[in-house]
C-alpha positions in Angstrom: 73.9 -121.3 134.1 71.9 -121.0 130.8 68.3 -122.0 131.2 66.3 -123.1 128.2 62.6 -123.4 128.1 61.2 -126.9 127.6 58.3 -125.7 125.4 60.0 -123.3 123.0 63.7 -124.0 123.5 64.3 -120.3 124.0 66.7 -118.9 126.5 65.2 -117.7 129.8 66.8 -114.5 131.1 68.2 -114.1 134.6 65.5 -111.5 135.6 62.6 -113.4 134.0 60.1 -115.3 136.1 60.6 -119.0 135.7 58.7 -122.2 136.5 61.2 -124.8 137.7 60.3 -128.5 137.4 62.2 -131.3 139.2 62.1 -134.9 137.9 63.6 -137.9 139.5 66.6 -138.9 137.4 67.4 -142.1 139.3 67.5 -143.4 142.9 70.7 -144.7 144.5 71.0 -147.8 146.7 71.4 -145.7 149.8 68.0 -144.1 149.3 69.2 -140.7 147.9 67.7 -139.3 144.7 69.4 -137.5 141.9 67.1 -134.8 140.5 66.9 -133.5 136.9 65.7 -129.9 136.6 63.9 -128.3 133.7 62.5 -124.8 133.2 59.6 -123.1 131.6 58.8 -119.4 130.9 56.3 -118.3 133.6 54.6 -115.6 131.5 54.4 -117.8 128.4 56.7 -118.3 125.5 57.4 -115.8 122.8 56.1 -116.5 119.3 59.0 -118.1 117.3 60.6 -115.7 114.8 61.3 -117.3 111.4 64.9 -117.2 110.2 65.9 -114.4 107.8 66.5 -116.8 104.9 63.1 -118.6 105.2 60.1 -117.4 103.1 56.8 -117.5 104.9 54.5 -120.2 103.6 50.9 -118.9 103.4 49.4 -122.3 102.4 48.1 -121.4 99.0 49.5 -123.0 95.8 52.1 -121.1 94.0 52.4 -122.3 90.4 55.9 -120.9 90.2 57.1 -123.6 92.6 56.4 -126.4 90.0 56.0 -130.1 90.9 59.2 -132.0 92.0 61.7 -132.0 89.1 59.2 -130.5 86.6 60.1 -126.9 87.0 
């Protein structure tokens, strides 16, 4: 089974410590409950790595970008 972290959507490895959460999905007329399980990294999520094709945006204005269609 592939476990994905609810915070970062990253895959959780088989040997990694994990926090498992159980939520009630729905209750049946006979009194039984169907559970929905979710998972979190126990040691904290890794910082997301930007994709290779994306340039980092440092927040300062770059005049080479232009404004809309006026490039």
